[in-house]
mmCIF file of the N, C-alpha and C atoms, coordinates in Angstrom:
data_MODEL
# 
_entry.id   MODEL 
# 
loop_
_atom_site.group_PDB 
_atom_site.id 
_atom_site.type_symbol 
_atom_site.label_atom_id 
_atom_site.label_alt_id 
_atom_site.label_comp_id 
_atom_site.label_asym_id 
_atom_site.label_entity_id 
_atom_site.label_seq_id 
_atom_site.pdbx_PDB_ins_code 
_atom_site.Cartn_x 
_atom_site.Cartn_y 
_atom_site.Cartn_z 
_atom_site.occupancy 
_atom_site.B_iso_or_equiv 
_atom_site.pdbx_formal_charge 
_atom_site.auth_seq_id 
_atom_site.auth_comp_id 
_atom_site.auth_asym_id 
_atom_site.auth_atom_id 
_atom_site.pdbx_PDB_model_num 
ATOM 1   N N  . UNK A 1 1  ? -41.233 26.888 46.646 1.00 0.00 ? 1  UNK A N  1 
ATOM 2   C CA . UNK A 1 1  ? -41.267 25.881 45.604 1.00 0.00 ? 1  UNK A CA 1 
ATOM 3   C C  . UNK A 1 1  ? -41.070 26.570 44.263 1.00 0.00 ? 1  UNK A C  1 
ATOM 4   N N  . UNK A 1 2  ? -40.234 25.987 43.431 1.00 0.00 ? 2  UNK A N  1 
ATOM 5   C CA . UNK A 1 2  ? -39.972 26.537 42.105 1.00 0.00 ? 2  UNK A CA 1 
ATOM 6   C C  . UNK A 1 2  ? -40.053 25.406 41.074 1.00 0.00 ? 2  UNK A C  1 
ATOM 7   N N  . UNK A 1 3  ? -40.241 25.779 39.818 1.00 0.00 ? 3  UNK A N  1 
ATOM 8   C CA . UNK A 1 3  ? -40.341 24.821 38.725 1.00 0.00 ? 3  UNK A CA 1 
ATOM 9   C C  . UNK A 1 3  ? -39.343 25.187 37.651 1.00 0.00 ? 3  UNK A C  1 
ATOM 10  N N  . UNK A 1 4  ? -38.657 24.181 37.123 1.00 0.00 ? 4  UNK A N  1 
ATOM 11  C CA . UNK A 1 4  ? -37.719 24.362 36.012 1.00 0.00 ? 4  UNK A CA 1 
ATOM 12  C C  . UNK A 1 4  ? -38.166 23.447 34.882 1.00 0.00 ? 4  UNK A C  1 
ATOM 13  N N  . UNK A 1 5  ? -38.376 24.006 33.696 1.00 0.00 ? 5  UNK A N  1 
ATOM 14  C CA . UNK A 1 5  ? -38.703 23.228 32.516 1.00 0.00 ? 5  UNK A CA 1 
ATOM 15  C C  . UNK A 1 5  ? -37.443 23.159 31.659 1.00 0.00 ? 5  UNK A C  1 
ATOM 16  N N  . UNK A 1 6  ? -36.989 21.946 31.412 1.00 0.00 ? 6  UNK A N  1 
ATOM 17  C CA . UNK A 1 6  ? -35.758 21.713 30.662 1.00 0.00 ? 6  UNK A CA 1 
ATOM 18  C C  . UNK A 1 6  ? -36.128 21.210 29.270 1.00 0.00 ? 6  UNK A C  1 
ATOM 19  N N  . UNK A 1 7  ? -35.513 21.793 28.255 1.00 0.00 ? 7  UNK A N  1 
ATOM 20  C CA . UNK A 1 7  ? -35.692 21.344 26.881 1.00 0.00 ? 7  UNK A CA 1 
ATOM 21  C C  . UNK A 1 7  ? -34.446 20.546 26.486 1.00 0.00 ? 7  UNK A C  1 
ATOM 22  N N  . UNK A 1 8  ? -34.492 19.221 26.595 1.00 0.00 ? 8  UNK A N  1 
ATOM 23  C CA . UNK A 1 8  ? -33.313 18.398 26.316 1.00 0.00 ? 8  UNK A CA 1 
ATOM 24  C C  . UNK A 1 8  ? -32.873 18.486 24.861 1.00 0.00 ? 8  UNK A C  1 
ATOM 25  N N  . UNK A 1 9  ? -31.590 18.287 24.649 1.00 0.00 ? 9  UNK A N  1 
ATOM 26  C CA . UNK A 1 9  ? -31.002 18.313 23.307 1.00 0.00 ? 9  UNK A CA 1 
ATOM 27  C C  . UNK A 1 9  ? -30.318 16.972 23.026 1.00 0.00 ? 9  UNK A C  1 
ATOM 28  N N  . UNK A 1 10 ? -30.567 16.394 21.846 1.00 0.00 ? 10 UNK A N  1 
ATOM 29  C CA . UNK A 1 10 ? -29.858 15.198 21.410 1.00 0.00 ? 10 UNK A CA 1 
ATOM 30  C C  . UNK A 1 10 ? -30.304 13.902 22.057 1.00 0.00 ? 10 UNK A C  1 
ATOM 31  N N  . UNK A 1 11 ? -31.507 13.903 22.650 1.00 0.00 ? 11 UNK A N  1 
ATOM 32  C CA . UNK A 1 11 ? -32.031 12.685 23.278 1.00 0.00 ? 11 UNK A CA 1 
ATOM 33  C C  . UNK A 1 11 ? -33.484 12.487 22.878 1.00 0.00 ? 11 UNK A C  1 
ATOM 34  N N  . UNK A 1 12 ? -34.042 11.352 23.252 1.00 0.00 ? 12 UNK A N  1 
ATOM 35  C CA . UNK A 1 12 ? -35.422 11.031 22.881 1.00 0.00 ? 12 UNK A CA 1 
ATOM 36  C C  . UNK A 1 12 ? -36.456 11.830 23.664 1.00 0.00 ? 12 UNK A C  1 
ATOM 37  N N  . UNK A 1 13 ? -36.170 12.160 24.916 1.00 0.00 ? 13 UNK A N  1 
ATOM 38  C CA . UNK A 1 13 ? -37.153 12.927 25.686 1.00 0.00 ? 13 UNK A CA 1 
ATOM 39  C C  . UNK A 1 13 ? -37.253 14.341 25.130 1.00 0.00 ? 13 UNK A C  1 
ATOM 40  N N  . UNK A 1 14 ? -38.468 14.902 25.212 1.00 0.00 ? 14 UNK A N  1 
ATOM 41  C CA . UNK A 1 14 ? -38.721 16.218 24.630 1.00 0.00 ? 14 UNK A CA 1 
ATOM 42  C C  . UNK A 1 14 ? -38.788 17.323 25.666 1.00 0.00 ? 14 UNK A C  1 
ATOM 43  N N  . UNK A 1 15 ? -39.016 16.939 26.922 1.00 0.00 ? 15 UNK A N  1 
ATOM 44  C CA . UNK A 1 15 ? -39.119 17.935 27.983 1.00 0.00 ? 15 UNK A CA 1 
ATOM 45  C C  . UNK A 1 15 ? -38.934 17.255 29.332 1.00 0.00 ? 15 UNK A C  1 
ATOM 46  N N  . UNK A 1 16 ? -38.334 17.976 30.263 1.00 0.00 ? 16 UNK A N  1 
ATOM 47  C CA . UNK A 1 16 ? -38.200 17.509 31.638 1.00 0.00 ? 16 UNK A CA 1 
ATOM 48  C C  . UNK A 1 16 ? -38.686 18.649 32.529 1.00 0.00 ? 16 UNK A C  1 
ATOM 49  N N  . UNK A 1 17 ? -39.618 18.340 33.421 1.00 0.00 ? 17 UNK A N  1 
ATOM 50  C CA . UNK A 1 17 ? -40.117 19.336 34.367 1.00 0.00 ? 17 UNK A CA 1 
ATOM 51  C C  . UNK A 1 17 ? -39.686 18.918 35.764 1.00 0.00 ? 17 UNK A C  1 
ATOM 52  N N  . UNK A 1 18 ? -39.005 19.840 36.450 1.00 0.00 ? 18 UNK A N  1 
ATOM 53  C CA . UNK A 1 18 ? -38.492 19.560 37.790 1.00 0.00 ? 18 UNK A CA 1 
ATOM 54  C C  . UNK A 1 18 ? -39.035 20.607 38.749 1.00 0.00 ? 18 UNK A C  1 
ATOM 55  N N  . UNK A 1 19 ? -39.563 20.156 39.870 1.00 0.00 ? 19 UNK A N  1 
ATOM 56  C CA . UNK A 1 19 ? -39.963 21.054 40.951 1.00 0.00 ? 19 UNK A CA 1 
ATOM 57  C C  . UNK A 1 19 ? -38.965 20.859 42.083 1.00 0.00 ? 19 UNK A C  1 
ATOM 58  N N  . UNK A 1 20 ? -38.607 21.964 42.732 1.00 0.00 ? 20 UNK A N  1 
ATOM 59  C CA . UNK A 1 20 ? -37.632 21.880 43.819 1.00 0.00 ? 20 UNK A CA 1 
ATOM 60  C C  . UNK A 1 20 ? -37.952 22.940 44.862 1.00 0.00 ? 20 UNK A C  1 
ATOM 61  N N  . UNK A 1 21 ? -37.502 22.669 46.091 1.00 0.00 ? 21 UNK A N  1 
ATOM 62  C CA . UNK A 1 21 ? -37.794 23.596 47.176 1.00 0.00 ? 21 UNK A CA 1 
ATOM 63  C C  . UNK A 1 21 ? -36.664 24.614 47.344 1.00 0.00 ? 21 UNK A C  1 
ATOM 64  N N  . UNK A 1 22 ? -36.782 25.462 48.350 1.00 0.00 ? 22 UNK A N  1 
ATOM 65  C CA . UNK A 1 22 ? -35.808 26.526 48.580 1.00 0.00 ? 22 UNK A CA 1 
ATOM 66  C C  . UNK A 1 22 ? -34.412 26.010 48.930 1.00 0.00 ? 22 UNK A C  1 
ATOM 67  N N  . UNK A 1 23 ? -34.319 24.750 49.358 1.00 0.00 ? 23 UNK A N  1 
ATOM 68  C CA . UNK A 1 23 ? -33.025 24.153 49.699 1.00 0.00 ? 23 UNK A CA 1 
ATOM 69  C C  . UNK A 1 23 ? -32.413 23.397 48.526 1.00 0.00 ? 23 UNK A C  1 
ATOM 70  N N  . UNK A 1 24 ? -33.061 23.450 47.350 1.00 0.00 ? 24 UNK A N  1 
ATOM 71  C CA . UNK A 1 24 ? -32.547 22.748 46.178 1.00 0.00 ? 24 UNK A CA 1 
ATOM 72  C C  . UNK A 1 24 ? -32.870 21.265 46.176 1.00 0.00 ? 24 UNK A C  1 
ATOM 73  N N  . UNK A 1 25 ? -33.835 20.840 47.002 1.00 0.00 ? 25 UNK A N  1 
ATOM 74  C CA . UNK A 1 25 ? -34.242 19.442 47.047 1.00 0.00 ? 25 UNK A CA 1 
ATOM 75  C C  . UNK A 1 25 ? -35.364 19.230 46.026 1.00 0.00 ? 25 UNK A C  1 
ATOM 76  N N  . UNK A 1 26 ? -35.206 18.236 45.185 1.00 0.00 ? 26 UNK A N  1 
ATOM 77  C CA . UNK A 1 26 ? -36.181 17.949 44.137 1.00 0.00 ? 26 UNK A CA 1 
ATOM 78  C C  . UNK A 1 26 ? -37.418 17.311 44.756 1.00 0.00 ? 26 UNK A C  1 
ATOM 79  N N  . UNK A 1 27 ? -38.575 17.886 44.455 1.00 0.00 ? 27 UNK A N  1 
ATOM 80  C CA . UNK A 1 27 ? -39.834 17.371 44.990 1.00 0.00 ? 27 UNK A CA 1 
ATOM 81  C C  . UNK A 1 27 ? -40.651 16.642 43.922 1.00 0.00 ? 27 UNK A C  1 
ATOM 82  N N  . UNK A 1 28 ? -40.340 16.882 42.649 1.00 0.00 ? 28 UNK A N  1 
ATOM 83  C CA . UNK A 1 28 ? -41.034 16.222 41.550 1.00 0.00 ? 28 UNK A CA 1 
ATOM 84  C C  . UNK A 1 28 ? -40.167 16.296 40.304 1.00 0.00 ? 28 UNK A C  1 
ATOM 85  N N  . UNK A 1 29 ? -40.206 15.249 39.498 1.00 0.00 ? 29 UNK A N  1 
ATOM 86  C CA . UNK A 1 29 ? -39.458 15.218 38.232 1.00 0.00 ? 29 UNK A CA 1 
ATOM 87  C C  . UNK A 1 29 ? -40.276 14.411 37.235 1.00 0.00 ? 29 UNK A C  1 
ATOM 88  N N  . UNK A 1 30 ? -40.494 14.989 36.056 1.00 0.00 ? 30 UNK A N  1 
ATOM 89  C CA . UNK A 1 30 ? -41.309 14.320 35.054 1.00 0.00 ? 30 UNK A CA 1 
ATOM 90  C C  . UNK A 1 30 ? -40.699 14.512 33.666 1.00 0.00 ? 30 UNK A C  1 
ATOM 91  N N  . UNK A 1 31 ? -40.511 13.406 32.955 1.00 0.00 ? 31 UNK A N  1 
ATOM 92  C CA . UNK A 1 31 ? -40.001 13.423 31.589 1.00 0.00 ? 31 UNK A CA 1 
ATOM 93  C C  . UNK A 1 31 ? -41.170 13.267 30.629 1.00 0.00 ? 31 UNK A C  1 
ATOM 94  N N  . UNK A 1 32 ? -41.086 13.948 29.478 1.00 0.00 ? 32 UNK A N  1 
ATOM 95  C CA . UNK A 1 32 ? -42.023 13.748 28.376 1.00 0.00 ? 32 UNK A CA 1 
ATOM 96  C C  . UNK A 1 32 ? -41.222 13.099 27.266 1.00 0.00 ? 32 UNK A C  1 
ATOM 97  N N  . UNK A 1 33 ? -41.623 11.896 26.874 1.00 0.00 ? 33 UNK A N  1 
ATOM 98  C CA . UNK A 1 33 ? -40.883 11.150 25.863 1.00 0.00 ? 33 UNK A CA 1 
ATOM 99  C C  . UNK A 1 33 ? -39.722 10.400 26.488 1.00 0.00 ? 33 UNK A C  1 
ATOM 100 N N  . UNK A 1 34 ? -38.927 9.790  25.659 1.00 0.00 ? 34 UNK A N  1 
ATOM 101 C CA . UNK A 1 34 ? -37.791 9.006  26.145 1.00 0.00 ? 34 UNK A CA 1 
ATOM 102 C C  . UNK A 1 34 ? -38.202 7.575  26.441 1.00 0.00 ? 34 UNK A C  1 
ATOM 103 N N  . UNK A 1 35 ? -37.293 6.802  26.955 1.00 0.00 ? 35 UNK A N  1 
ATOM 104 C CA . UNK A 1 35 ? -37.556 5.408  27.319 1.00 0.00 ? 35 UNK A CA 1 
ATOM 105 C C  . UNK A 1 35 ? -38.346 5.400  28.619 1.00 0.00 ? 35 UNK A C  1 
ATOM 106 N N  . UNK A 1 36 ? -39.615 5.062  28.548 1.00 0.00 ? 36 UNK A N  1 
ATOM 107 C CA . UNK A 1 36 ? -40.528 5.259  29.662 1.00 0.00 ? 36 UNK A CA 1 
ATOM 108 C C  . UNK A 1 36 ? -40.051 4.607  30.961 1.00 0.00 ? 36 UNK A C  1 
ATOM 109 N N  . UNK A 1 37 ? -39.606 3.386  30.916 1.00 0.00 ? 37 UNK A N  1 
ATOM 110 C CA . UNK A 1 37 ? -39.151 2.725  32.140 1.00 0.00 ? 37 UNK A CA 1 
ATOM 111 C C  . UNK A 1 37 ? -37.959 3.429  32.756 1.00 0.00 ? 37 UNK A C  1 
ATOM 112 N N  . UNK A 1 38 ? -37.005 3.806  31.924 1.00 0.00 ? 38 UNK A N  1 
ATOM 113 C CA . UNK A 1 38 ? -35.806 4.478  32.423 1.00 0.00 ? 38 UNK A CA 1 
ATOM 114 C C  . UNK A 1 38 ? -36.116 5.860  32.980 1.00 0.00 ? 38 UNK A C  1 
ATOM 115 N N  . UNK A 1 39 ? -36.900 6.643  32.249 1.00 0.00 ? 39 UNK A N  1 
ATOM 116 C CA . UNK A 1 39 ? -37.171 8.004  32.710 1.00 0.00 ? 39 UNK A CA 1 
ATOM 117 C C  . UNK A 1 39 ? -38.065 8.005  33.954 1.00 0.00 ? 39 UNK A C  1 
ATOM 118 N N  . UNK A 1 40 ? -39.001 7.052  34.050 1.00 0.00 ? 40 UNK A N  1 
ATOM 119 C CA . UNK A 1 40 ? -39.816 6.947  35.268 1.00 0.00 ? 40 UNK A CA 1 
ATOM 120 C C  . UNK A 1 40 ? -38.933 6.556  36.450 1.00 0.00 ? 40 UNK A C  1 
ATOM 121 N N  . UNK A 1 41 ? -37.992 5.651  36.213 1.00 0.00 ? 41 UNK A N  1 
ATOM 122 C CA . UNK A 1 41 ? -37.078 5.240  37.272 1.00 0.00 ? 41 UNK A CA 1 
ATOM 123 C C  . UNK A 1 41 ? -36.208 6.384  37.750 1.00 0.00 ? 41 UNK A C  1 
ATOM 124 N N  . UNK A 1 42 ? -35.655 7.133  36.815 1.00 0.00 ? 42 UNK A N  1 
ATOM 125 C CA . UNK A 1 42 ? -34.839 8.297  37.168 1.00 0.00 ? 42 UNK A CA 1 
ATOM 126 C C  . UNK A 1 42 ? -35.672 9.282  37.973 1.00 0.00 ? 42 UNK A C  1 
ATOM 127 N N  . UNK A 1 43 ? -36.887 9.546  37.503 1.00 0.00 ? 43 UNK A N  1 
ATOM 128 C CA . UNK A 1 43 ? -37.768 10.495 38.197 1.00 0.00 ? 43 UNK A CA 1 
ATOM 129 C C  . UNK A 1 43 ? -37.994 10.087 39.649 1.00 0.00 ? 43 UNK A C  1 
ATOM 130 N N  . UNK A 1 44 ? -38.272 8.813  39.873 1.00 0.00 ? 44 UNK A N  1 
ATOM 131 C CA . UNK A 1 44 ? -38.515 8.325  41.230 1.00 0.00 ? 44 UNK A CA 1 
ATOM 132 C C  . UNK A 1 44 ? -37.261 8.417  42.099 1.00 0.00 ? 44 UNK A C  1 
ATOM 133 N N  . UNK A 1 45 ? -36.114 8.120  41.519 1.00 0.00 ? 45 UNK A N  1 
ATOM 134 C CA . UNK A 1 45 ? -34.870 8.119  42.286 1.00 0.00 ? 45 UNK A CA 1 
ATOM 135 C C  . UNK A 1 45 ? -34.411 9.510  42.706 1.00 0.00 ? 45 UNK A C  1 
ATOM 136 N N  . UNK A 1 46 ? -34.649 10.524 41.875 1.00 0.00 ? 46 UNK A N  1 
ATOM 137 C CA . UNK A 1 46 ? -34.127 11.859 42.193 1.00 0.00 ? 46 UNK A CA 1 
ATOM 138 C C  . UNK A 1 46 ? -35.013 12.638 43.163 1.00 0.00 ? 46 UNK A C  1 
ATOM 139 N N  . UNK A 1 47 ? -36.283 12.237 43.320 1.00 0.00 ? 47 UNK A N  1 
ATOM 140 C CA . UNK A 1 47 ? -37.156 12.935 44.271 1.00 0.00 ? 47 UNK A CA 1 
ATOM 141 C C  . UNK A 1 47 ? -36.586 12.756 45.682 1.00 0.00 ? 47 UNK A C  1 
ATOM 142 N N  . UNK A 1 48 ? -36.440 13.874 46.369 1.00 0.00 ? 48 UNK A N  1 
ATOM 143 C CA . UNK A 1 48 ? -35.863 13.872 47.711 1.00 0.00 ? 48 UNK A CA 1 
ATOM 144 C C  . UNK A 1 48 ? -34.370 14.145 47.740 1.00 0.00 ? 48 UNK A C  1 
ATOM 145 N N  . UNK A 1 49 ? -33.743 14.166 46.556 1.00 0.00 ? 49 UNK A N  1 
ATOM 146 C CA . UNK A 1 49 ? -32.308 14.441 46.475 1.00 0.00 ? 49 UNK A CA 1 
ATOM 147 C C  . UNK A 1 49 ? -32.064 15.925 46.243 1.00 0.00 ? 49 UNK A C  1 
ATOM 148 N N  . UNK A 1 50 ? -30.914 16.399 46.697 1.00 0.00 ? 50 UNK A N  1 
ATOM 149 C CA . UNK A 1 50 ? -30.500 17.762 46.378 1.00 0.00 ? 50 UNK A CA 1 
ATOM 150 C C  . UNK A 1 50 ? -30.059 17.796 44.925 1.00 0.00 ? 50 UNK A C  1 
ATOM 151 N N  . UNK A 1 51 ? -30.366 18.906 44.255 1.00 0.00 ? 51 UNK A N  1 
ATOM 152 C CA . UNK A 1 51 ? -30.012 19.061 42.843 1.00 0.00 ? 51 UNK A CA 1 
ATOM 153 C C  . UNK A 1 51 ? -28.515 18.848 42.634 1.00 0.00 ? 51 UNK A C  1 
ATOM 154 N N  . UNK A 1 52 ? -27.688 19.340 43.540 1.00 0.00 ? 52 UNK A N  1 
ATOM 155 C CA . UNK A 1 52 ? -26.233 19.185 43.397 1.00 0.00 ? 52 UNK A CA 1 
ATOM 156 C C  . UNK A 1 52 ? -25.832 17.715 43.387 1.00 0.00 ? 52 UNK A C  1 
ATOM 157 N N  . UNK A 1 53 ? -26.459 16.905 44.230 1.00 0.00 ? 53 UNK A N  1 
ATOM 158 C CA . UNK A 1 53 ? -26.148 15.476 44.274 1.00 0.00 ? 53 UNK A CA 1 
ATOM 159 C C  . UNK A 1 53 ? -26.582 14.767 42.995 1.00 0.00 ? 53 UNK A C  1 
ATOM 160 N N  . UNK A 1 54 ? -27.729 15.177 42.443 1.00 0.00 ? 54 UNK A N  1 
ATOM 161 C CA . UNK A 1 54 ? -28.197 14.603 41.182 1.00 0.00 ? 54 UNK A CA 1 
ATOM 162 C C  . UNK A 1 54 ? -27.209 14.952 40.065 1.00 0.00 ? 54 UNK A C  1 
ATOM 163 N N  . UNK A 1 55 ? -26.753 16.190 40.032 1.00 0.00 ? 55 UNK A N  1 
ATOM 164 C CA . UNK A 1 55 ? -25.773 16.621 39.027 1.00 0.00 ? 55 UNK A CA 1 
ATOM 165 C C  . UNK A 1 55 ? -24.511 15.774 39.135 1.00 0.00 ? 55 UNK A C  1 
ATOM 166 N N  . UNK A 1 56 ? -24.014 15.598 40.356 1.00 0.00 ? 56 UNK A N  1 
ATOM 167 C CA . UNK A 1 56 ? -22.789 14.816 40.572 1.00 0.00 ? 56 UNK A CA 1 
ATOM 168 C C  . UNK A 1 56 ? -22.944 13.379 40.083 1.00 0.00 ? 56 UNK A C  1 
ATOM 169 N N  . UNK A 1 57 ? -24.101 12.779 40.276 1.00 0.00 ? 57 UNK A N  1 
ATOM 170 C CA . UNK A 1 57 ? -24.314 11.378 39.910 1.00 0.00 ? 57 UNK A CA 1 
ATOM 171 C C  . UNK A 1 57 ? -24.637 11.168 38.429 1.00 0.00 ? 57 UNK A C  1 
ATOM 172 N N  . UNK A 1 58 ? -25.322 12.111 37.793 1.00 0.00 ? 58 UNK A N  1 
ATOM 173 C CA . UNK A 1 58 ? -25.836 11.877 36.439 1.00 0.00 ? 58 UNK A CA 1 
ATOM 174 C C  . UNK A 1 58 ? -25.078 12.578 35.324 1.00 0.00 ? 58 UNK A C  1 
ATOM 175 N N  . UNK A 1 59 ? -24.213 13.525 35.649 1.00 0.00 ? 59 UNK A N  1 
ATOM 176 C CA . UNK A 1 59 ? -23.467 14.253 34.609 1.00 0.00 ? 59 UNK A CA 1 
ATOM 177 C C  . UNK A 1 59 ? -22.562 13.316 33.822 1.00 0.00 ? 59 UNK A C  1 
ATOM 178 N N  . UNK A 1 60 ? -22.609 13.481 32.510 1.00 0.00 ? 60 UNK A N  1 
ATOM 179 C CA . UNK A 1 60 ? -21.682 12.760 31.638 1.00 0.00 ? 60 UNK A CA 1 
ATOM 180 C C  . UNK A 1 60 ? -22.098 11.357 31.257 1.00 0.00 ? 60 UNK A C  1 
ATOM 181 N N  . UNK A 1 61 ? -23.277 10.908 31.673 1.00 0.00 ? 61 UNK A N  1 
ATOM 182 C CA . UNK A 1 61 ? -23.727 9.564  31.299 1.00 0.00 ? 61 UNK A CA 1 
ATOM 183 C C  . UNK A 1 61 ? -24.153 9.589  29.829 1.00 0.00 ? 61 UNK A C  1 
ATOM 184 N N  . UNK A 1 62 ? -23.543 8.746  28.977 1.00 0.00 ? 62 UNK A N  1 
ATOM 185 C CA . UNK A 1 62 ? -23.925 8.721  27.566 1.00 0.00 ? 62 UNK A CA 1 
ATOM 186 C C  . UNK A 1 62 ? -25.077 7.746  27.317 1.00 0.00 ? 62 UNK A C  1 
ATOM 187 N N  . UNK A 1 63 ? -25.809 7.956  26.239 1.00 0.00 ? 63 UNK A N  1 
ATOM 188 C CA . UNK A 1 63 ? -26.887 7.054  25.825 1.00 0.00 ? 63 UNK A CA 1 
ATOM 189 C C  . UNK A 1 63 ? -26.326 6.092  24.789 1.00 0.00 ? 63 UNK A C  1 
ATOM 190 N N  . UNK A 1 64 ? -26.627 4.842  24.954 1.00 0.00 ? 64 UNK A N  1 
ATOM 191 C CA . UNK A 1 64 ? -26.172 3.837  23.993 1.00 0.00 ? 64 UNK A CA 1 
ATOM 192 C C  . UNK A 1 64 ? -27.344 3.228  23.233 1.00 0.00 ? 64 UNK A C  1 
ATOM 193 N N  . UNK A 1 65 ? -28.506 3.904  23.295 1.00 0.00 ? 65 UNK A N  1 
ATOM 194 C CA . UNK A 1 65 ? -29.700 3.416  22.622 1.00 0.00 ? 65 UNK A CA 1 
ATOM 195 C C  . UNK A 1 65 ? -29.697 3.806  21.160 1.00 0.00 ? 65 UNK A C  1 
ATOM 196 N N  . UNK A 1 66 ? -30.840 4.216  20.676 1.00 0.00 ? 66 UNK A N  1 
ATOM 197 C CA . UNK A 1 66 ? -30.988 4.543  19.257 1.00 0.00 ? 66 UNK A CA 1 
ATOM 198 C C  . UNK A 1 66 ? -30.289 5.843  18.884 1.00 0.00 ? 66 UNK A C  1 
ATOM 199 N N  . UNK A 1 67 ? -29.947 6.645  19.875 1.00 0.00 ? 67 UNK A N  1 
ATOM 200 C CA . UNK A 1 67 ? -29.247 7.908  19.617 1.00 0.00 ? 67 UNK A CA 1 
ATOM 201 C C  . UNK A 1 67 ? -27.773 7.716  19.907 1.00 0.00 ? 67 UNK A C  1 
ATOM 202 N N  . UNK A 1 68 ? -26.960 8.491  19.244 1.00 0.00 ? 68 UNK A N  1 
ATOM 203 C CA . UNK A 1 68 ? -25.531 8.433  19.534 1.00 0.00 ? 68 UNK A CA 1 
ATOM 204 C C  . UNK A 1 68 ? -25.100 9.787  20.060 1.00 0.00 ? 68 UNK A C  1 
ATOM 205 N N  . UNK A 1 69 ? -23.944 9.832  20.631 1.00 0.00 ? 69 UNK A N  1 
ATOM 206 C CA . UNK A 1 69 ? -23.439 11.078 21.174 1.00 0.00 ? 69 UNK A CA 1 
ATOM 207 C C  . UNK A 1 69 ? -23.011 10.891 22.614 1.00 0.00 ? 69 UNK A C  1 
ATOM 208 N N  . UNK A 1 70 ? -22.643 11.982 23.225 1.00 0.00 ? 70 UNK A N  1 
ATOM 209 C CA . UNK A 1 70 ? -22.126 11.892 24.579 1.00 0.00 ? 70 UNK A CA 1 
ATOM 210 C C  . UNK A 1 70 ? -23.074 12.505 25.590 1.00 0.00 ? 70 UNK A C  1 
ATOM 211 N N  . UNK A 1 71 ? -24.389 12.352 25.358 1.00 0.00 ? 71 UNK A N  1 
ATOM 212 C CA . UNK A 1 71 ? -25.377 12.807 26.328 1.00 0.00 ? 71 UNK A CA 1 
ATOM 213 C C  . UNK A 1 71 ? -26.453 11.745 26.459 1.00 0.00 ? 71 UNK A C  1 
ATOM 214 N N  . UNK A 1 72 ? -27.361 11.947 27.380 1.00 0.00 ? 72 UNK A N  1 
ATOM 215 C CA . UNK A 1 72 ? -28.461 11.023 27.635 1.00 0.00 ? 72 UNK A CA 1 
ATOM 216 C C  . UNK A 1 72 ? -29.553 11.797 28.378 1.00 0.00 ? 72 UNK A C  1 
ATOM 217 N N  . UNK A 1 73 ? -30.677 11.164 28.610 1.00 0.00 ? 73 UNK A N  1 
ATOM 218 C CA . UNK A 1 73 ? -31.724 11.833 29.392 1.00 0.00 ? 73 UNK A CA 1 
ATOM 219 C C  . UNK A 1 73 ? -31.231 12.179 30.799 1.00 0.00 ? 73 UNK A C  1 
ATOM 220 N N  . UNK A 1 74 ? -30.537 11.265 31.508 1.00 0.00 ? 74 UNK A N  1 
ATOM 221 C CA . UNK A 1 74 ? -30.006 11.650 32.819 1.00 0.00 ? 74 UNK A CA 1 
ATOM 222 C C  . UNK A 1 74 ? -29.007 12.808 32.734 1.00 0.00 ? 74 UNK A C  1 
ATOM 223 N N  . UNK A 1 75 ? -28.154 12.799 31.733 1.00 0.00 ? 75 UNK A N  1 
ATOM 224 C CA . UNK A 1 75 ? -27.176 13.872 31.554 1.00 0.00 ? 75 UNK A CA 1 
ATOM 225 C C  . UNK A 1 75 ? -27.879 15.193 31.258 1.00 0.00 ? 75 UNK A C  1 
ATOM 226 N N  . UNK A 1 76 ? -28.940 15.156 30.459 1.00 0.00 ? 76 UNK A N  1 
ATOM 227 C CA . UNK A 1 76 ? -29.690 16.367 30.151 1.00 0.00 ? 76 UNK A CA 1 
ATOM 228 C C  . UNK A 1 76 ? -30.386 16.905 31.400 1.00 0.00 ? 76 UNK A C  1 
ATOM 229 N N  . UNK A 1 77 ? -30.865 16.026 32.262 1.00 0.00 ? 77 UNK A N  1 
ATOM 230 C CA . UNK A 1 77 ? -31.430 16.466 33.535 1.00 0.00 ? 77 UNK A CA 1 
ATOM 231 C C  . UNK A 1 77 ? -30.367 17.177 34.357 1.00 0.00 ? 77 UNK A C  1 
ATOM 232 N N  . UNK A 1 78 ? -29.187 16.583 34.432 1.00 0.00 ? 78 UNK A N  1 
ATOM 233 C CA . UNK A 1 78 ? -28.083 17.209 35.195 1.00 0.00 ? 78 UNK A CA 1 
ATOM 234 C C  . UNK A 1 78 ? -27.720 18.564 34.610 1.00 0.00 ? 78 UNK A C  1 
ATOM 235 N N  . UNK A 1 79 ? -27.650 18.679 33.293 1.00 0.00 ? 79 UNK A N  1 
ATOM 236 C CA . UNK A 1 79 ? -27.324 19.962 32.666 1.00 0.00 ? 79 UNK A CA 1 
ATOM 237 C C  . UNK A 1 79 ? -28.382 21.015 32.979 1.00 0.00 ? 79 UNK A C  1 
ATOM 238 N N  . UNK A 1 80 ? -29.656 20.631 32.949 1.00 0.00 ? 80 UNK A N  1 
ATOM 239 C CA . UNK A 1 80 ? -30.728 21.565 33.282 1.00 0.00 ? 80 UNK A CA 1 
ATOM 240 C C  . UNK A 1 80 ? -30.679 21.993 34.737 1.00 0.00 ? 80 UNK A C  1 
ATOM 241 N N  . UNK A 1 81 ? -30.336 21.067 35.637 1.00 0.00 ? 81 UNK A N  1 
ATOM 242 C CA . UNK A 1 81 ? -30.254 21.388 37.044 1.00 0.00 ? 81 UNK A CA 1 
ATOM 243 C C  . UNK A 1 81 ? -29.094 22.334 37.337 1.00 0.00 ? 81 UNK A C  1 
ATOM 244 N N  . UNK A 1 82 ? -28.031 22.256 36.548 1.00 0.00 ? 82 UNK A N  1 
ATOM 245 C CA . UNK A 1 82 ? -26.886 23.169 36.747 1.00 0.00 ? 82 UNK A CA 1 
ATOM 246 C C  . UNK A 1 82 ? -27.333 24.611 36.614 1.00 0.00 ? 82 UNK A C  1 
ATOM 247 N N  . UNK A 1 83 ? -28.326 24.867 35.789 1.00 0.00 ? 83 UNK A N  1 
ATOM 248 C CA . UNK A 1 83 ? -28.816 26.215 35.568 1.00 0.00 ? 83 UNK A CA 1 
ATOM 249 C C  . UNK A 1 83 ? -29.510 26.792 36.799 1.00 0.00 ? 83 UNK A C  1 
ATOM 250 N N  . UNK A 1 84 ? -30.033 25.937 37.682 1.00 0.00 ? 84 UNK A N  1 
ATOM 251 C CA . UNK A 1 84 ? -30.738 26.475 38.853 1.00 0.00 ? 84 UNK A CA 1 
ATOM 252 C C  . UNK A 1 84 ? -29.809 26.705 40.036 1.00 0.00 ? 84 UNK A C  1 
ATOM 253 N N  . UNK A 1 85 ? -28.595 26.185 39.971 1.00 0.00 ? 85 UNK A N  1 
ATOM 254 C CA . UNK A 1 85 ? -27.661 26.363 41.100 1.00 0.00 ? 85 UNK A CA 1 
ATOM 255 C C  . UNK A 1 85 ? -26.882 27.639 41.000 1.00 0.00 ? 85 UNK A C  1 
# 
């Protein structure tokens, strides 16, 4: 079991903590800050998924909320997960 702490850039969330096993399967995901309903939903959905599959699904998703730019909390999670592969 390993833990990755991600410091997101350009989004409302301030930190993402991901735990994953030796096969790259996410066992826990927790966001600090951000849109609570959305980040809780993302956290629940990615548990049990391989990090590579999460990256494939969430990379490049932009946020259309109060922030502008071409990233989002899901995209920041995918970028952080790329570092562990």
